[in-house]
MIDOSE-1310 file (N, C-alpha, C; in nm, 2 decimals, decimal comma, always signed):
residues 226
mkni	+12,82/+10,28/+9,39/+12,89/+10,15/+9,37/+13,00/+10,17/+9,27; +13,12/+10,10/+9,30/+13,23/+10,10/+9,21/+13,24/+9,97/+9,13; +13,23/+9,98/+9,00/+13,23/+9,85/+8,92/+13,35/+9,84/+8,83; +13,38/+9,72/+8,80/+13,49/+9,70/+8,71/+13,45/+9,59/+8,61
ciip	+13,49/+9,60/+8,49/+13,45/+9,50/+8,38/+13,57/+9,43/+8,32; +13,56/+9,30/+8,31/+13,67/+9,23/+8,24/+13,61/+9,16/+8,11; +13,68/+9,17/+8,00/+13,65/+9,11/+7,88/+13,76/+9,01/+7,85; +13,75/+8,88/+7,89/+13,86/+8,79/+7,87/+13,86/+8,73/+7,73
argg	+13,98/+8,74/+7,67/+13,99/+8,71/+7,53/+14,13/+8,64/+7,49; +14,14/+8,51/+7,52/+14,26/+8,44/+7,48/+14,28/+8,44/+7,33; +14,41/+8,43/+7,29/+14,44/+8,42/+7,15/+14,44/+8,29/+7,09; +14,43/+8,18/+7,18/+14,45/+8,05/+7,13/+14,32/+7,97/+7,09
skri	+14,22/+8,04/+7,04/+14,10/+7,97/+6,99/+14,13/+7,86/+6,89; +14,08/+7,74/+6,90/+14,12/+7,63/+6,81/+14,01/+7,61/+6,71; +13,88/+7,62/+6,75/+13,77/+7,59/+6,65/+13,76/+7,70/+6,55; +13,78/+7,82/+6,59/+13,78/+7,94/+6,50/+13,91/+8,02/+6,53
pkkn	+14,01/+8,00/+6,45/+14,14/+8,07/+6,48/+14,12/+8,22/+6,49; +14,18/+8,28/+6,59/+14,17/+8,42/+6,62/+14,02/+8,47/+6,63; +13,94/+8,38/+6,69/+13,80/+8,41/+6,69/+13,76/+8,55/+6,75; +13,83/+8,59/+6,85/+13,79/+8,72/+6,91/+13,81/+8,84/+6,83
iidf	+13,89/+8,83/+6,72/+13,91/+8,95/+6,63/+13,86/+8,92/+6,49; +13,79/+8,80/+6,47/+13,74/+8,77/+6,34/+13,63/+8,88/+6,30; +13,62/+8,91/+6,17/+13,52/+9,01/+6,13/+13,38/+8,97/+6,16; +13,30/+9,06/+6,22/+13,16/+9,03/+6,25/+13,09/+9,16/+6,22
hgkp	+13,03/+9,16/+6,10/+12,95/+9,27/+6,05/+13,04/+9,40/+6,06; +13,16/+9,39/+6,00/+13,24/+9,51/+5,98/+13,33/+9,55/+6,10; +13,33/+9,47/+6,21/+13,41/+9,50/+6,32/+13,47/+9,38/+6,37; +13,58/+9,39/+6,45/+13,63/+9,27/+6,52/+13,53/+9,22/+6,61
liah	+13,51/+9,09/+6,63/+13,41/+9,03/+6,71/+13,41/+9,10/+6,85; +13,52/+9,11/+6,91/+13,53/+9,17/+7,05/+13,48/+9,31/+7,06; +13,48/+9,38/+6,95/+13,44/+9,52/+6,95/+13,29/+9,54/+6,99; +13,21/+9,44/+6,95/+13,07/+9,45/+6,99/+13,05/+9,44/+7,14
tiea	+13,13/+9,36/+7,21/+13,13/+9,34/+7,35/+13,18/+9,47/+7,42; +13,29/+9,52/+7,36/+13,35/+9,64/+7,42/+13,25/+9,76/+7,42; +13,17/+9,77/+7,31/+13,08/+9,88/+7,30/+12,96/+9,86/+7,39; +12,92/+9,73/+7,42/+12,82/+9,71/+7,52/+12,86/+9,76/+7,66
avns	+12,99/+9,73/+7,69/+13,04/+9,77/+7,82/+13,05/+9,93/+7,83; +13,10/+9,99/+7,72/+13,12/+10,13/+7,72/+12,98/+10,20/+7,73; +12,89/+10,16/+7,65/+12,76/+10,22/+7,64/+12,67/+10,20/+7,76; +12,70/+10,10/+7,84/+12,63/+10,08/+7,96/+12,65/+10,19/+8,07
klfg	+12,77/+10,26/+8,05/+12,81/+10,37/+8,14/+12,81/+10,33/+8,29; +12,85/+10,20/+8,31/+12,85/+10,15/+8,45/+13,00/+10,14/+8,50; +13,10/+10,16/+8,42/+13,23/+10,12/+8,46/+13,33/+10,24/+8,44; +13,29/+10,35/+8,39/+13,39/+10,46/+8,37/+13,51/+10,41/+8,28
khiy	+13,63/+10,42/+8,33/+13,75/+10,37/+8,25/+13,80/+10,24/+8,31; +13,71/+10,17/+8,39/+13,76/+10,05/+8,44/+13,70/+9,93/+8,36; +13,73/+9,93/+8,23/+13,69/+9,83/+8,14/+13,82/+9,77/+8,09; +13,85/+9,64/+8,11/+13,98/+9,58/+8,08/+13,96/+9,46/+7,98
issd	+14,04/+9,46/+7,88/+14,06/+9,35/+7,79/+14,18/+9,27/+7,85; +14,15/+9,14/+7,88/+14,25/+9,05/+7,93/+14,29/+8,95/+7,83; +14,41/+8,96/+7,77/+14,45/+8,87/+7,66/+14,60/+8,85/+7,66; +14,64/+8,74/+7,60/+14,78/+8,71/+7,58/+14,83/+8,75/+7,44
ldei	+14,74/+8,80/+7,36/+14,77/+8,84/+7,22/+14,76/+8,99/+7,20; +14,87/+9,05/+7,15/+14,87/+9,19/+7,13/+14,77/+9,23/+7,03; +14,75/+9,15/+6,93/+14,66/+9,18/+6,82/+14,51/+9,20/+6,88; +14,48/+9,13/+6,98/+14,35/+9,14/+7,04/+14,35/+9,27/+7,13
ldva	+14,45/+9,28/+7,21/+14,46/+9,40/+7,30/+14,46/+9,53/+7,22; +14,51/+9,53/+7,10/+14,52/+9,66/+7,02/+14,38/+9,71/+6,98; +14,28/+9,63/+6,99/+14,14/+9,68/+6,96/+14,10/+9,78/+7,06; +14,16/+9,77/+7,18/+14,13/+9,87/+7,28/+14,17/+10,01/+7,24
dnys	+14,27/+10,03/+7,15/+14,32/+10,16/+7,11/+14,21/+10,24/+7,05; +14,10/+10,18/+7,01/+13,99/+10,26/+6,95/+13,89/+10,31/+7,05; +13,91/+10,28/+7,18/+13,82/+10,32/+7,28/+13,89/+10,38/+7,40; +13,87/+10,51/+7,43/+13,94/+10,58/+7,53/+13,91/+10,52/+7,67
qvqk	+13,80/+10,46/+7,69/+13,76/+10,41/+7,82/+13,82/+10,27/+7,85; +13,88/+10,21/+7,75/+13,92/+10,06/+7,77/+14,07/+10,05/+7,79; +14,10/+9,96/+7,88/+14,24/+9,94/+7,92/+14,29/+9,80/+7,87; +14,42/+9,79/+7,85/+14,47/+9,66/+7,81/+14,54/+9,60/+7,93
lkrp	+14,52/+9,47/+7,94/+14,59/+9,39/+8,04/+14,65/+9,26/+7,98; +14,79/+9,26/+7,97/+14,85/+9,15/+7,91/+14,85/+9,03/+8,01; +14,80/+8,92/+7,96/+14,79/+8,80/+8,05/+14,92/+8,72/+8,04; +14,97/+8,68/+8,16/+15,09/+8,60/+8,16/+15,07/+8,46/+8,10
deis	+15,17/+8,40/+8,05/+15,16/+8,27/+7,98/+15,10/+8,16/+8,07; +15,13/+8,16/+8,20/+15,08/+8,06/+8,28/+14,93/+8,05/+8,30; +14,86/+8,16/+8,26/+14,71/+8,16/+8,27/+14,65/+8,19/+8,13; +14,72/+8,15/+8,03/+14,68/+8,17/+7,89/+14,66/+8,05/+7,81
gdra	+14,69/+7,93/+7,86/+14,68/+7,81/+7,79/+14,53/+7,75/+7,79; +14,52/+7,63/+7,73/+14,39/+7,57/+7,73/+14,33/+7,54/+7,87; +14,42/+7,52/+7,96/+14,37/+7,48/+8,10/+14,35/+7,61/+8,19; +14,38/+7,72/+8,13/+14,36/+7,84/+8,21/+14,21/+7,87/+8,23
sled	+14,17/+7,92/+8,34/+14,03/+7,94/+8,37/+13,99/+8,09/+8,37; +13,86/+8,12/+8,36/+13,82/+8,25/+8,37/+13,84/+8,31/+8,51; +13,84/+8,23/+8,61/+13,87/+8,27/+8,74/+14,01/+8,32/+8,75; +14,10/+8,24/+8,69/+14,24/+8,28/+8,69/+14,26/+8,42/+8,63
atlh	+14,20/+8,45/+8,52/+14,21/+8,58/+8,45/+14,15/+8,69/+8,54; +14,04/+8,66/+8,60/+13,97/+8,76/+8,69/+14,06/+8,79/+8,81; +14,12/+8,69/+8,87/+14,20/+8,72/+8,99/+14,33/+8,80/+8,95; +14,38/+8,77/+8,83/+14,49/+8,84/+8,78/+14,46/+8,99/+8,76
lles	+14,34/+9,01/+8,71/+14,29/+9,15/+8,69/+14,28/+9,22/+8,82; +14,22/+9,17/+8,92/+14,20/+9,23/+9,04/+14,33/+9,26/+9,12; +14,42/+9,16/+9,11/+14,55/+9,18/+9,17/+14,63/+9,29/+9,09; +14,62/+9,30/+8,96/+14,69/+9,39/+8,88/+14,65/+9,54/+8,90
vgkd	+14,51/+9,55/+8,91/+14,46/+9,69/+8,92/+14,48/+9,74/+9,06; +14,47/+9,65/+9,16/+14,50/+9,69/+9,30/+14,41/+9,80/+9,36; +14,29/+9,81/+9,31/+14,19/+9,90/+9,37/+14,07/+9,82/+9,42; +13,99/+9,89/+9,51/+13,88/+9,82/+9,56/+13,75/+9,85/+9,48
fdyl	+13,68/+9,74/+9,45/+13,56/+9,76/+9,37/+13,45/+9,68/+9,44; +13,32/+9,72/+9,42/+13,21/+9,65/+9,48/+13,17/+9,53/+9,39; +13,15/+9,56/+9,26/+13,11/+9,45/+9,17/+13,20/+9,44/+9,05; +13,21/+9,32/+9,00/+13,28/+9,29/+8,88/+13,19/+9,23/+8,78
cmlm	+13,19/+9,27/+8,65/+13,11/+9,22/+8,55/+13,21/+9,15/+8,44; +13,17/+9,03/+8,40/+13,25/+8,97/+8,30/+13,16/+8,95/+8,17; +13,21/+9,00/+8,06/+13,14/+9,00/+7,93/+13,23/+8,92/+7,84; +13,17/+8,80/+7,79/+13,25/+8,72/+7,70/+13,24/+8,77/+7,56
pscp	+13,35/+8,79/+7,49/+13,35/+8,84/+7,35/+13,28/+8,75/+7,25; +13,26/+8,62/+7,29/+13,19/+8,53/+7,20/+13,04/+8,55/+7,20; +12,99/+8,65/+7,28/+12,85/+8,68/+7,28/+12,83/+8,82/+7,23; +12,84/+8,84/+7,10/+12,84/+8,98/+7,05/+12,71/+9,05/+7,04
lrna	+12,60/+8,97/+7,06/+12,47/+9,03/+7,04/+12,41/+9,09/+7,17; +12,47/+9,06/+7,28/+12,42/+9,12/+7,40/+12,46/+9,27/+7,39; +12,37/+9,35/+7,45/+12,39/+9,50/+7,43/+12,40/+9,57/+7,57; +12,41/+9,70/+7,57/+12,43/+9,78/+7,69/+12,31/+9,76/+7,78
edvk	+12,19/+9,75/+7,72/+12,07/+9,74/+7,80/+12,07/+9,61/+7,88; +12,12/+9,51/+7,82/+12,13/+9,38/+7,90/+12,23/+9,39/+8,02; +12,34/+9,47/+8,00/+12,43/+9,49/+8,11/+12,36/+9,57/+8,22; +12,29/+9,67/+8,18/+12,23/+9,76/+8,28/+12,11/+9,69/+8,35
ksyk	+12,03/+9,61/+8,28/+11,92/+9,54/+8,34/+11,96/+9,44/+8,43; +12,07/+9,36/+8,40/+12,12/+9,26/+8,48/+12,18/+9,32/+8,61; +12,24/+9,43/+8,60/+12,30/+9,50/+8,71/+12,19/+9,55/+8,81; +12,08/+9,60/+8,75/+11,97/+9,65/+8,83/+11,91/+9,53/+8,91
ille	+11,90/+9,41/+8,85/+11,85/+9,29/+8,93/+11,94/+9,26/+9,04; +12,07/+9,27/+9,02/+12,17/+9,24/+9,12/+12,16/+9,33/+9,24; +12,14/+9,46/+9,21/+12,13/+9,56/+9,32/+12,00/+9,54/+9,39; +11,89/+9,53/+9,32/+11,76/+9,52/+9,38/+11,75/+9,40/+9,48
kkgd	+11,81/+9,29/+9,44/+11,80/+9,17/+9,52/+11,93/+9,15/+9,61; +12,01/+9,25/+9,61/+12,13/+9,25/+9,69/+12,21/+9,11/+9,67; +12,23/+9,08/+9,54/+12,29/+8,95/+9,51/+12,45/+8,95/+9,52; +12,50/+8,83/+9,52/+12,65/+8,82/+9,52/+12,69/+8,76/+9,39
flms	+12,61/+8,69/+9,32/+12,64/+8,63/+9,19/+12,52/+8,64/+9,10; +12,54/+8,67/+8,97/+12,43/+8,67/+8,87/+12,49/+8,62/+8,74; +12,41/+8,55/+8,67/+12,45/+8,51/+8,53/+12,33/+8,52/+8,44; +12,36/+8,54/+8,31/+12,26/+8,55/+8,21/+12,22/+8,40/+8,17
vidy	+12,10/+8,38/+8,14/+12,05/+8,25/+8,10/+11,95/+8,26/+7,98; +11,93/+8,15/+7,91/+11,84/+8,15/+7,80/+11,74/+8,04/+7,83; +11,61/+8,07/+7,80/+11,51/+7,97/+7,80/+11,53/+7,87/+7,69; +11,51/+7,74/+7,73/+11,53/+7,63/+7,63/+11,43/+7,63/+7,51
ywly	+11,32/+7,70/+7,53/+11,22/+7,70/+7,43/+11,18/+7,56/+7,39; +11,19/+7,53/+7,26/+11,16/+7,39/+7,21/+11,27/+7,29/+7,23; +11,39/+7,33/+7,26/+11,50/+7,24/+7,28/+11,51/+7,20/+7,42; +11,41/+7,12/+7,47/+11,41/+7,09/+7,61/+11,52/+6,99/+7,64
pfwa	+11,60/+7,02/+7,74/+11,72/+6,93/+7,77/+11,69/+6,79/+7,80; +11,58/+6,76/+7,86/+11,55/+6,62/+7,90/+11,52/+6,53/+7,78; +11,50/+6,59/+7,66/+11,48/+6,51/+7,54/+11,61/+6,48/+7,47; +11,72/+6,51/+7,53/+11,85/+6,48/+7,46/+11,87/+6,33/+7,44
mrek	+11,93/+6,30/+7,33/+11,96/+6,16/+7,29/+12,11/+6,15/+7,26; +12,16/+6,04/+7,29/+12,30/+6,01/+7,27/+12,32/+5,89/+7,18; +12,41/+5,90/+7,08/+12,44/+5,79/+7,00/+12,56/+5,71/+7,05; +12,54/+5,58/+7,06/+12,64/+5,48/+7,10/+12,63/+5,36/+7,02
keni	+12,74/+5,32/+6,95/+12,74/+5,20/+6,87/+12,63/+5,20/+6,76; +12,61/+5,32/+6,70/+12,52/+5,34/+6,59/+12,37/+5,33/+6,64; +12,35/+5,34/+6,76/+12,21/+5,35/+6,82/+12,20/+5,47/+6,91; +12,08/+5,52/+6,91/+12,06/+5,64/+7,00/+11,96/+5,60/+7,11
kmff	+12,00/+5,66/+7,23/+11,92/+5,63/+7,35/+11,90/+5,76/+7,42; +11,80/+5,77/+7,51/+11,77/+5,89/+7,59/+11,89/+5,91/+7,68; +11,95/+6,03/+7,67/+12,07/+6,05/+7,75/+12,04/+6,05/+7,90; +11,92/+6,10/+7,94/+11,88/+6,11/+8,08/+11,80/+5,99/+8,13
gkky	+11,79/+5,89/+8,04/+11,72/+5,77/+8,08/+11,57/+5,78/+8,07; +11,49/+5,69/+8,12/+11,35/+5,69/+8,10/+11,27/+5,77/+8,20; +11,34/+5,83/+8,30/+11,28/+5,90/+8,41/+11,20/+6,02/+8,35; +11,25/+6,08/+8,24/+11,18/+6,20/+8,19/+11,09/+6,17/+8,07
lids	+11,07/+6,05/+8,04/+10,98/+6,01/+7,93/+10,84/+6,02/+7,97; +10,79/+6,14/+8,00/+10,66/+6,16/+8,05/+10,60/+6,27/+7,98; +10,47/+6,30/+8,00/+10,40/+6,41/+7,94/+10,48/+6,54/+7,96; +10,51/+6,61/+7,86/+10,60/+6,73/+7,87/+10,54/+6,83/+7,97
kklp	+10,41/+6,84/+7,99/+10,35/+6,93/+8,09/+10,39/+6,90/+8,23; +10,44/+6,77/+8,25/+10,48/+6,73/+8,38/+10,63/+6,74/+8,41; +10,70/+6,78/+8,31/+10,85/+6,79/+8,32/+10,88/+6,92/+8,41; +11,00/+6,92/+8,47/+11,04/+7,03/+8,56/+11,03/+7,16/+8,48
kniy	+10,99/+7,27/+8,55/+10,98/+7,40/+8,49/+11,10/+7,48/+8,53; +11,11/+7,60/+8,48/+11,22/+7,70/+8,51/+11,36/+7,63/+8,49; +11,37/+7,57/+8,37/+11,50/+7,51/+8,33/+11,57/+7,60/+8,23; +11,69/+7,64/+8,25/+11,76/+7,74/+8,16/+11,89/+7,69/+8,12
cpsg	+11,94/+7,75/+8,01/+12,07/+7,72/+7,96/+12,16/+7,84/+8,00; +12,27/+7,82/+8,06/+12,36/+7,94/+8,10/+12,42/+8,00/+7,97; +12,44/+8,13/+7,98/+12,50/+8,20/+7,87/+12,61/+8,29/+7,92; +12,71/+8,30/+7,84/+12,83/+8,38/+7,88/+12,81/+8,53/+7,85
avrw	+12,69/+8,57/+7,81/+12,67/+8,71/+7,77/+12,70/+8,81/+7,89; +12,65/+8,78/+8,01/+12,67/+8,87/+8,12/+12,69/+8,79/+8,25; +12,79/+8,82/+8,32/+12,80/+8,76/+8,46/+12,85/+8,87/+8,55; +12,79/+8,87/+8,67/+12,82/+8,97/+8,77/+12,86/+8,89/+8,90
vrve	+12,96/+8,95/+8,97/+13,00/+8,89/+9,10/+13,03/+9,01/+9,20; +12,99/+8,99/+9,32/+13,04/+9,09/+9,42/+13,19/+9,05/+9,45; +13,27/+9,15/+9,43/+13,42/+9,13/+9,44/+13,46/+9,06/+9,57; +13,40/+9,10/+9,68/+13,44/+9,05/+9,81/+13,41/+8,90/+9,81
nfkk	+13,29/+8,86/+9,76/+13,26/+8,71/+9,76/+13,34/+8,63/+9,66; +13,37/+8,70/+9,54/+13,46/+8,63/+9,45/+13,60/+8,60/+9,50; +13,65/+8,69/+9,57/+13,78/+8,67/+9,63/+13,78/+8,55/+9,73; +13,67/+8,54/+9,80/+13,66/+8,43/+9,90/+13,64/+8,29/+9,83
erky	+13,54/+8,29/+9,74/+13,50/+8,16/+9,67/+13,58/+8,13/+9,55; +13,64/+8,23/+9,49/+13,73/+8,22/+9,37/+13,65/+8,14/+9,25; +13,53/+8,17/+9,24/+13,45/+8,11/+9,13/+13,33/+8,20/+9,09; +13,28/+8,18/+8,97/+13,17/+8,25/+8,92/+13,04/+8,18/+8,96
ygkn	+13,05/+8,05/+8,98/+12,93/+7,97/+9,02/+12,93/+7,96/+9,17; +12,92/+8,08/+9,24/+12,91/+8,08/+9,38/+12,78/+8,05/+9,44; +12,76/+8,07/+9,57/+12,63/+8,04/+9,63/+12,53/+8,14/+9,59; +12,40/+8,10/+9,58/+12,29/+8,19/+9,56/+12,31/+8,27/+9,43
ilky	+12,30/+8,21/+9,32/+12,32/+8,28/+9,19/+12,19/+8,33/+9,14; +12,18/+8,46/+9,11/+12,06/+8,52/+9,05/+12,07/+8,50/+8,90; +11,95/+8,51/+8,83/+11,95/+8,50/+8,69/+11,91/+8,63/+8,62; +11,96/+8,65/+8,50/+11,91/+8,75/+8,41/+11,87/+8,68/+8,28
eipf	+11,74/+8,67/+8,25/+11,70/+8,59/+8,13/+11,71/+8,68/+8,01; +11,81/+8,64/+7,92/+11,83/+8,72/+7,80/+11,76/+8,65/+7,69; +11,70/+8,73/+7,59/+11,63/+8,67/+7,48/+11,73/+8,58/+7,40; +11,67/+8,48/+7,34/+11,75/+8,38/+7,27/+11,84/+8,45/+7,16
erga	+11,77/+8,55/+7,09/+11,84/+8,61/+6,98/+11,96/+8,70/+7,02; +11,97/+8,74/+7,15/+12,08/+8,82/+7,19/+12,18/+8,74/+7,28; +12,14/+8,61/+7,31/+12,23/+8,53/+7,39/+12,32/+8,44/+7,31; +12,32/+8,45/+7,18/+12,40/+8,36/+7,10/+12,54/+8,36/+7,14
dids	+12,60/+8,24/+7,16/+12,74/+8,22/+7,21/+12,82/+8,15/+7,10; +12,92/+8,21/+7,04/+12,99/+8,16/+6,93/+13,11/+8,07/+6,97; +13,10/+7,95/+6,94/+13,20/+7,85/+6,97/+13,25/+7,77/+6,84; +13,17/+7,78/+6,74/+13,20/+7,71/+6,61/+13,16/+7,79/+6,49
fedl	+13,20/+7,75/+6,38/+13,16/+7,83/+6,26/+13,01/+7,82/+6,24; +12,95/+7,71/+6,28/+12,80/+7,71/+6,27/+12,74/+7,81/+6,36; +12,79/+7,83/+6,48/+12,74/+7,93/+6,57/+12,76/+8,07/+6,51; +12,88/+8,09/+6,45/+12,91/+8,22/+6,39/+12,81/+8,26/+6,28
elak	+12,77/+8,16/+6,19/+12,68/+8,19/+6,09/+12,54/+8,22/+6,15; +12,50/+8,15/+6,25/+12,37/+8,17/+6,31/+12,37/+8,31/+6,37; +12,48/+8,35/+6,44/+12,48/+8,48/+6,51/+12,48/+8,59/+6,40; +12,54/+8,57/+6,29/+12,53/+8,67/+6,18/+12,39/+8,69/+6,13
klyk	+12,32/+8,58/+6,12/+12,18/+8,59/+6,08/+12,09/+8,66/+6,19; +12,11/+8,63/+6,31/+12,04/+8,69/+6,42/+12,07/+8,84/+6,43; +12,19/+8,88/+6,40/+12,23/+9,02/+6,41/+12,14/+9,10/+6,32; +12,10/+9,05/+6,20/+12,02/+9,12/+6,11/+11,88/+9,14/+6,16
ll	+11,84/+9,06/+6,26/+11,70/+9,07/+6,31/+11,69/+9,17/+6,42; +11,80/+9,21/+6,48/+11,80/+9,30/+6,60/+11,77/+9,45/+6,56
């Protein structure tokens, strides 16, 4: 199988400025994701950082297996999608691949074993799409409450105000740690949420997704536990 990996990393992060290259335990945040891709040994030299910012792309200079792909302005703004970046990569490289893996740099605790194990599931089940998910544990989604006019109410209504043992099982939170797609199917459907998505359940401590400074502090603490 021929695989290609994309690490999408826009420069315009608003909640954490220059998030993708912020220091995370002595390295730029994105470096942890690059090393997971390299150490998985699934991609050879077909590992690409897709970014509009040279400062992010320059991190690739430390890794001989990693390539730079400068993203055009029209797919670099707030409305640009991961699908846009992926299609740009496939069109730019111009080679045939069986599977594409997307690793978000905001998930620095995912490791090479997670990449390999998720790929194994994909092959064994002959899947077209796979994404990493996290078990909700104690934060069950149906217990969510929303504040409105200084009062809080059950977000999902009274339907789920039942004995917790009777609530739906196998409910997961999606994680950006690992996503796989069969290239042929992605080109047809042009999305990561295609038909028949397989799951790879990643442990909570490795599935942390950094979107805010609070997330960053939690990820730093979880890193010490790994």
